[in-house]
C-alpha positions in Angstrom: 1.1 144.5 74.9 3.4 143.6 77.8 1.9 142.1 80.9 2.7 144.0 84.1 5.1 142.3 86.5 3.3 140.7 89.4 3.7 142.8 92.5 5.4 139.9 94.4 8.2 139.7 91.8 9.0 143.4 91.8 12.3 144.2 93.6 11.8 145.6 97.0 13.7 148.8 97.8 15.6 149.5 100.9 13.3 151.8 102.8 14.0 155.4 101.8 16.1 154.5 98.8 15.4 154.6 95.1 17.1 152.7 92.4 20.6 154.3 91.9 20.3 156.2 95.2 23.0 155.9 97.9 21.8 156.2 101.5 24.5 157.7 103.7 24.6 156.0 107.1 26.7 156.2 110.3 26.9 153.3 112.7 28.5 152.6 116.0 30.5 149.8 117.5 29.7 150.6 121.1 32.3 148.7 123.1 32.7 147.6 126.7 35.3 145.4 128.3 34.2 141.8 128.7 35.7 138.7 130.4 37.3 137.5 127.1 38.0 140.9 125.6 35.8 143.7 124.2 32.1 143.1 123.7 30.0 145.1 121.2 26.4 146.2 121.4 24.2 144.6 118.7 20.6 145.4 118.1 17.7 143.4 116.5 15.1 145.1 114.3 11.5 144.6 115.2 9.3 142.2 113.3 7.3 145.0 111.7 10.3 146.9 110.4 12.0 146.4 107.0 14.5 143.6 107.1 12.6 142.3 110.1 14.5 140.7 113.0 17.9 141.2 111.4 20.7 142.2 113.7 22.6 145.4 113.2 24.8 148.0 114.8 23.0 151.1 116.1 23.1 154.2 114.0 21.2 155.7 111.1 20.8 158.0 108.2 23.1 161.1 107.8 20.8 164.0 107.3 21.6 167.0 105.0 24.1 169.3 106.7 25.3 166.8 109.2 28.7 165.2 109.5 28.7 161.4 110.0 29.8 162.0 113.6 26.9 164.5 114.3 24.4 162.1 112.7 25.7 159.2 114.8 25.5 161.2 118.0 21.9 162.2 117.2 20.9 158.7 116.2 22.4 157.1 119.4 20.5 159.6 121.5 17.2 158.9 119.6 17.6 155.1 119.6 19.3 154.4 122.9 19.0 157.5 125.0 22.7 158.0 125.4 25.1 160.9 124.8 27.9 159.1 123.1 31.5 160.2 122.7 32.1 159.3 119.0 35.5 157.9 118.6 37.7 157.2 115.6 36.3 156.1 112.3 36.8 152.3 111.9 35.8 151.4 108.4 33.7 152.6 105.5 31.6 150.1 103.5 29.5 150.5 100.4 26.9 147.8 99.9 24.7 147.5 96.8 21.4 145.9 97.2 19.8 143.7 94.5 17.0 146.3 94.0 19.5 148.9 92.8 19.7 150.9 96.0 22.9 151.2 97.9 24.1 152.2 101.4 27.4 153.9 102.3 28.1 152.9 105.9 30.6 154.7 108.0 31.4 152.8 111.3 32.9 154.5 114.3 34.2 153.2 117.6 32.3 154.3 120.7 34.0 153.5 124.0 32.2 155.9 126.4 28.8 157.5 126.7 26.7 159.3 129.3 23.3 157.9 130.4 21.8 154.5 130.7 21.1 152.4 127.6 17.4 152.6 126.9 16.0 150.4 124.1 13.7 152.8 122.3 13.2 151.1 118.9 14.7 147.6 118.8 13.3 144.2 119.4 16.3 143.2 121.5 19.8 144.4 122.4 22.8 142.2 123.4 26.4 142.6 124.3 28.4 140.1 122.2 32.0 139.0 121.8 33.3 139.4 118.3 33.7 135.7 117.8 29.9 135.2 118.3 28.8 137.7 115.7 29.0 135.4 112.7 26.4 133.2 114.3 23.8 136.0 114.3 21.5 136.9 111.4 23.0 140.3 110.5 22.0 142.7 107.7 23.9 141.9 104.5 25.7 145.2 104.5 27.4 144.3 107.8 28.5 140.7 107.0 32.0 141.6 105.7 32.7 143.7 108.8 31.4 140.9 111.1 33.7 138.3 109.5 36.7 140.6 109.8 36.0 141.5 113.4 35.5 137.8 114.3 38.8 136.9 112.5 40.7 139.6 114.2 41.5 141.4 110.8 40.1 144.7 112.1 41.3 146.1 115.4 39.0 148.3 117.5 41.9 149.4 119.7 
């Protein structure tokens, strides 16, 4: 008879994903002009959330029947209290987690929005220059984008 795998050694799933499942997510690079070029809004997860205190770009899950743009507009309103003008798609990334779950991320540029930013769910929010992003503790799925933005390989213009 096989012994059960201790609970601590079982792979942890990304919240809401099952092994082999792909979670569809839309995320925003919300930009503003800074002294040394564009700055982007980055948000830190709370300590009690999955992947605690990791930095990410705002956005969230695409619900059934929604386009990525519709989902992102909804998520930015829920998370930040803004009515965003969703701009052009920037990049699409698929990231496979070690637990077997995966995320399909669609990033969009957001240069304008109505309303004041209201931190409704995050531990912290910051405006950062692209060159500073690699020094932050970002979610694994965002790391390739972070490097390419910092290296100037992806243009948000």
